[in-house]
C-alpha positions in Angstrom: -44.4 10.2 11.1 -41.2 12.4 10.8 -38.3 10.7 12.1 -35.8 12.9 14.0 -31.9 12.1 14.8 -32.9 14.2 18.2 -33.5 11.5 21.0 -36.7 13.4 22.7 -38.4 13.8 18.8 -37.7 10.1 18.4 -39.5 9.1 21.5 -42.1 11.4 21.0 -42.7 9.9 17.9 -42.7 6.4 19.0 -45.4 7.5 21.8 -47.7 9.0 19.1 -47.3 5.9 17.1 -48.2 3.4 19.8 -51.7 4.7 19.6 -52.1 4.1 16.1 -52.7 1.1 14.1 -49.4 1.8 12.3 -47.3 1.4 15.3 -46.0 -2.0 14.0 -45.1 -0.7 10.7 -43.3 2.3 12.1 -41.4 0.1 14.6 -40.3 -2.2 12.0 -38.9 1.0 9.7 -37.2 2.5 12.8 -35.5 -1.0 13.3 -34.8 -1.4 9.7 -33.2 2.0 9.4 -31.0 1.8 12.5 -29.6 -1.6 11.1 -28.7 -0.1 7.8 -26.8 2.8 9.4 -24.8 0.5 11.7 -23.5 -2.1 9.2 -21.5 -2.1 6.0 -23.0 -0.7 2.9 -24.8 -3.7 0.9 -23.9 -1.6 -2.3 -20.4 -2.2 -1.7 -20.7 -6.1 -1.2 -18.8 -8.2 -3.6 -20.9 -11.2 -4.5 -18.5 -13.1 -7.5 -15.4 -12.6 -8.8 -14.3 -13.8 -12.2 -11.8 -16.6 -12.1 -13.3 -17.9 -8.5 -16.2 -20.1 -8.4 -16.1 -21.4 -4.7 -17.8 -19.5 -1.8 -16.2 -16.5 -0.2 -14.8 -17.4 3.3 -15.9 -14.1 4.6 -17.3 -11.1 3.3 -15.9 -8.9 0.9 -16.7 -5.3 0.3 -14.9 -2.7 -2.3 -15.4 0.9 -3.6 -14.5 4.5 -3.2 -14.6 7.1 -0.6 -14.8 10.4 -1.9 -11.9 12.6 0.0 -12.4 15.9 -2.0 -15.9 16.9 -3.2 -14.9 19.7 -5.5 -12.2 18.0 -7.3 -13.8 14.5 -7.2 -10.7 12.8 -5.7 -11.6 9.2 -4.7 -9.6 6.8 -3.1 -10.3 2.9 -4.0 -10.5 0.2 -1.3 -11.1 -3.7 -1.0 -12.2 -4.7 2.5 -12.0 -8.4 3.4 -13.7 -9.3 6.8 -11.8 -11.6 8.9 -12.6 -15.3 8.6 -12.4 -16.1 12.2 -14.2 -13.4 14.3 -15.0 -9.9 12.3 -16.4 -8.2 15.3 -13.4 -8.8 17.6 -10.6 -9.1 15.3 -8.4 -6.1 14.5 -8.7 -4.0 11.7 -5.8 -3.7 9.6 -4.8 -1.0 6.9 -2.4 -2.0 4.4 -0.2 0.1 2.3 2.2 -0.6 -0.7 4.9 2.0 -1.5 6.9 2.8 -4.5 5.8 5.6 -4.2 3.2 5.1 -6.6 2.8 1.2 -6.0 -0.8 -0.1 -5.9 -1.9 -1.9 -2.6 -3.0 -4.9 -5.0 0.6 -5.8 -5.1 0.0 -7.1 -1.4 -3.6 -8.3 -2.2 -2.4 -10.6 -5.1 1.1 -11.3 -4.4 1.6 -11.4 -0.8 -1.2 -12.2 1.8 -4.5 -11.6 0.2 -7.5 -13.9 0.4 -6.7 -15.7 -3.0 -3.7 -17.3 -4.6 -3.6 -16.3 -8.4 -2.7 -19.3 -10.7 -1.9 -17.6 -14.3 -3.8 -18.5 -17.1 -3.2 -20.7 -19.7 -2.5 -18.1 -22.5 -0.7 -14.7 -22.3 -3.4 -12.1 -21.1 -6.1 -14.6 -20.2 -7.6 -14.4 -16.6 -5.9 -16.4 -13.8 -7.6 -18.8 -11.7 -8.3 -17.8 -8.1 -7.8 -20.2 -5.2 -8.2 -19.6 -1.7 -4.9 -18.6 0.4 -4.3 -20.8 3.4 -1.9 -18.2 4.8 -4.1 -14.9 4.1 -4.0 -12.3 6.9 -7.8 -12.3 6.4 -7.8 -15.5 8.3 -7.5 -13.4 11.6 -7.8 -9.8 11.0 -10.0 -7.5 8.8 -8.0 -6.2 6.1 -8.4 -2.7 4.0 -6.0 -2.5 1.1 -5.8 1.1 0.1 -4.8 2.4 -3.3 -3.0 6.1 -2.2 -2.3 8.5 -3.1 -5.1 9.4 -6.0 -3.4 8.5 -9.2 -2.6 5.1 -7.8 -4.1 1.9 -8.7 -7.8 2.3 -9.1 -7.8 5.9 -7.1 -8.3 9.0 -9.1 -9.1 12.4 -9.4 -11.1 14.7 -11.2 -8.4 17.6 -11.2 -4.8 16.2 -12.3 -3.4 18.8 -10.0 -3.9 16.3 -7.3 -1.5 13.9 -9.1 1.2 16.4 -7.7 1.5 15.2 -4.0 4.0 14.3 -1.4 4.3 12.6 2.1 2.3 15.1 4.1 -0.5 15.4 1.7 -1.0 11.9 1.3 -1.0 11.3 5.2 -3.7 13.9 5.4 -5.6 12.2 2.6 -5.5 9.0 3.9 -6.7 9.9 7.3 -9.4 11.9 5.7 -10.0 8.5 3.9 -10.2 6.4 7.2 -12.5 8.8 9.2 -15.1 8.5 6.2 -14.5 4.7 5.6 -15.3 4.3 9.4 -18.5 6.3 9.0 -19.4 3.6 6.4 -18.4 0.7 8.5 -19.1 2.0 12.1 -19.5 -1.5 13.4 -15.9 -1.6 13.2 -15.0 1.5 15.5 -14.6 -0.7 18.7 -12.1 -3.1 17.1 -8.2 -2.5 17.4 -7.0 -0.6 14.7 -3.4 -1.0 12.9 -1.7 0.6 9.9 0.8 -1.7 8.3 3.0 -1.4 4.8 6.1 -2.1 3.2 9.1 -0.2 1.3 8.0 3.6 1.1 5.4 2.7 3.2 8.0 3.0 5.7 7.0 6.8 5.1 3.4 6.2 4.7 2.7 4.4 7.7 4.2 6.4 10.6 3.1 9.6 9.0 -0.5 8.5 8.6 -0.2 7.1 12.2 0.8 10.6 13.2 -2.2 12.1 11.5 -4.5 9.5 12.9 -3.0 10.1 16.8 -3.3 13.9 16.1 -7.1 13.5 15.1 -7.8 11.5 18.5 -6.2 13.9 20.7 -8.0 16.8 18.9 -11.4 14.8 19.5 -12.1 14.3 15.7 -14.9 12.2 15.1 -15.3 9.1 14.6 -12.5 8.3 17.1 -10.6 5.6 15.7 -9.1 2.9 18.2 -5.6 3.0 16.8 -3.3 0.6 18.6 -0.2 0.5 16.6 1.6 0.2 13.4 4.0 -2.4 11.3 6.5 -1.5 8.7 8.3 -4.1 6.7 11.5 -3.3 4.7 10.7 0.2 4.9 12.3 3.7 4.0 13.5 5.3 7.3 16.1 7.8 7.2 18.6 8.4 4.2 21.7 8.2 6.7 20.6 5.2 8.6 19.2 3.3 5.5 22.3 3.9 3.2 24.8 3.2 5.7 23.2 -0.2 6.7 23.4 -1.8 3.1 27.3 -2.2 3.1 27.1 -4.0 6.4 24.0 -5.9 5.3 26.0 -7.4 2.0 28.4 -8.5 4.4 26.5 -10.1 6.8 24.8 -11.9 4.2 27.9 -13.3 2.9 27.6 -11.4 -0.4 31.2 -9.5 0.1 34.2 -11.0 1.4 35.7 -10.0 4.6 38.8 -8.7 3.0 36.6 -6.2 0.9 34.3 -5.2 4.2 37.7 -4.3 5.8 39.2 -2.1 3.2 35.8 -0.4 2.6 35.3 0.1 6.3 38.6 1.7 6.5 38.3 4.0 3.3 34.6 5.2 4.0 34.6 5.1 7.8 31.1 3.7 7.9 29.9 6.5 5.4 28.6 4.5 2.6 25.8 6.4 1.2 27.4 9.8 0.9 31.3 9.1 0.2 33.6 11.9 0.3 36.7 10.2 -1.4 37.7 8.4 -4.4 39.0 5.5 -2.4 35.8 4.9 -0.9 34.1 5.2 -4.2 36.0 2.8 -5.9 35.7 0.2 -3.2 31.9 0.6 -3.6 32.2 -0.1 -7.3 33.8 -3.6 -6.0 30.7 -4.1 -3.9 28.8 -3.4 -7.1 30.7 -6.0 -9.0 30.4 -8.7 -6.3 26.4 -8.4 -6.0 26.0 -7.9 -9.8 23.1 -10.4 -11.0 21.4 -10.5 -7.8 17.5 -10.1 -7.5 17.4 -7.0 -5.1 14.2 -8.0 -3.6 15.2 -11.5 -2.4 18.9 -12.3 -2.6 18.0 -15.9 -2.8 16.1 -16.1 -5.6 16.6 -15.5 -9.3 15.5 -12.5 -11.1 12.1 -12.9 -13.1 12.7 -12.8 -16.8 9.5 -13.2 -19.0 9.2 -14.6 -22.4 7.8 -11.4 -23.9 10.7 -9.4 -22.5 9.5 -6.0 -24.2 6.1 -6.1 -22.8 6.9 -7.5 -19.1 10.1 -6.9 -18.0 11.2 -3.6 -19.6 12.3 -2.5 -16.4 15.0 -5.5 -16.3 16.3 -4.3 -19.4 17.1 -0.5 -18.2 19.1 -1.5 -14.9 22.5 0.0 -14.5 25.6 -1.9 -15.4 26.2 -3.8 -12.4 22.9 -5.2 -12.7 23.5 -6.1 -16.4 23.0 -9.9 -15.7 19.3 -9.1 -15.0 18.8 -7.4 -18.5 20.5 -5.1 -21.1 21.0 -1.6 -19.8 20.3 1.0 -22.6 21.1 4.2 -20.6 22.7 4.9 -17.0 20.2 5.5 -14.3 19.7 9.3 -13.7 20.0 8.9 -9.9 22.0 6.9 -7.2 24.7 5.3 -8.8 25.9 3.1 -6.2 24.3 -0.3 -5.1 21.9 1.0 -2.8 20.5 3.2 -5.1 20.0 0.5 -7.6 17.1 -0.9 -5.1 15.9 2.5 -4.5 13.2 3.8 -3.9 12.3 0.4 -2.3 15.4 -0.2 -0.5 17.7 2.7 -0.4 17.9 6.1 1.2 15.2 8.5 0.1 16.2 12.1 0.4 14.2 15.3 0.5 12.7 16.4 -2.6 11.0 14.8 -5.5 11.0 11.0 -5.6 10.7 9.2 -8.8 8.4 6.3 -9.0 9.6 3.2 -10.5 8.3 3.8 -14.0 10.0 7.3 -13.9 13.3 5.9 -12.4 13.6 3.0 -15.2 11.8 4.5 -18.0 9.8 1.4 -18.1 6.3 0.2 -17.1 7.5 -2.6 -14.6 9.5 -3.1 -11.6 12.9 -5.3 -11.8 12.6 -8.8 -11.3 9.1 -9.1 -10.8 6.4 -10.5 -13.2 2.9 -8.6 -12.7 1.2 -9.7 -15.7 -1.1 -11.9 -13.6 -2.4 -8.6 -11.9 -2.5 -6.5 -14.8 -4.4 -9.0 -16.8 -6.8 -9.6 -14.0 -7.4 -6.0 -12.8 -7.8 -4.5 -16.3 -10.4 -7.1 -17.1 -13.8 -5.3 -17.8 -15.6 -7.8 -15.7 -13.3 -7.8 -13.0 -13.3 -4.3 -12.4 -17.0 -4.2 -12.6 -17.3 -7.0 -10.2 -15.1 -5.3 -7.3 -16.6 -1.9 -8.0 -13.6 -0.3 -9.6 -14.6 2.4 -12.5 -13.7 1.4 -15.7 -10.3 2.4 -17.6 -12.2 5.4 -19.1 -12.6 6.9 -15.9 -9.8 5.7 -13.4 -7.2 4.8 -16.0 -5.4 1.4 -16.9 -4.3 -0.4 -13.6 -0.8 -0.6 -13.1 1.3 -2.2 -10.3 3.4 1.0 -10.2 2.1 4.2 -12.0 4.2 7.2 -13.3 0.9 9.1 -13.3 2.1 10.7 -9.8 4.7 13.4 -9.0 5.9 12.8 -5.6 7.8 14.9 -3.1 9.4 13.6 -0.1 8.6 16.2 2.4 8.5 14.7 5.8 11.9 14.1 6.4 13.5 11.3 8.7 10.7 9.0 10.0 12.8 8.5 13.4 11.2 11.5 14.9 7.8 9.7 13.9 8.6 6.6 15.5 10.0 8.0 18.6 7.1 10.1 19.0 4.5 7.5 18.4 6.3 4.6 20.7 7.0 7.0 23.5 3.3 7.2 23.8 2.6 3.4 24.1 1.5 2.5 20.8 2.8 -0.8 19.3 5.3 -1.0 16.8 6.9 -3.9 14.8 9.6 -2.7 12.4 11.4 -5.5 10.5 13.7 -6.4 7.5 
């Protein structure tokens, strides 16, 4: 019996089969096929992970979604089902920023299902333990490496590594449509897009693409409910002018200096127009030197193998020299909010250097990515999580310099206004 997707042919086939001895076999085959097309692909199921010996508290899936067959452009994802109620809990897409940083940053160091205990020797595999605060406790988490060239995602055509905000949003939307075709049982779940840092651009631009698709009747229709951005890039003027008041509010600069800089700069800190303002900004630099730009209450990480692990810390500008030795001036953004850029500072239209390009290094300042790097570049780990080997996808890096990225979406304020005015939920926090 030849099965057809047309319902009338389907019923006709069943009727014919009922009169034959093979009816039960046919019915079972139909039911089995239906189940397969309505559930997650078993080939993507992760059954074990090196470094973790306990039982998974929920199912994990991973693999690639091809978003361009001609170029062979493939985006990698890691999907963790909710430990509570996967069929009803929300689906959350997580995006790290950079641009150029892998979402395994969030998976390994922030809210993934595991806590990673560093190996006893440099380069050895870490031991994994369940994270009691994992977001997968209450939500179905998709960790996506985007755009192509970041993390495990790659393309057969290197021209795809020249990209930008709008192309990344379009590609990520294509990924979502294809991903939900692979996991259709989650189409009815509430869907949220979440990220941090330069994902302050990724998230609203992708959300806008998703909503456009819904309005246009694109199938499958996503049950998009809202989005969340933490410490995100938003707008060059608003972001740039917020950091001096932030430094004052956190007690990092004196009241007197804040009054002086307010008088000289008139609130314009991101693009000073006179030398007096510039000189006051230099004093702010001096007051905050030595701080960890990601967490002012924590010390800056220094590994024992400085050249291998913390090269980025050794090339920060002079006002951050206590974090390491500077060998050359930073080519862009010379004030304190520029030093945190691109993760904390105003991003302007045009080419956005990735962290390795910005600092001529392989690491992000004040961070130790040895655990993730050793784990994700292990051949057995890559095989277990269905990631291509280095010969295909390249070496995994926390933040890559393989892509050339153009900030072409402008200010995010218009995106936030558009989405929130239509009733989509938004949480934006620092």
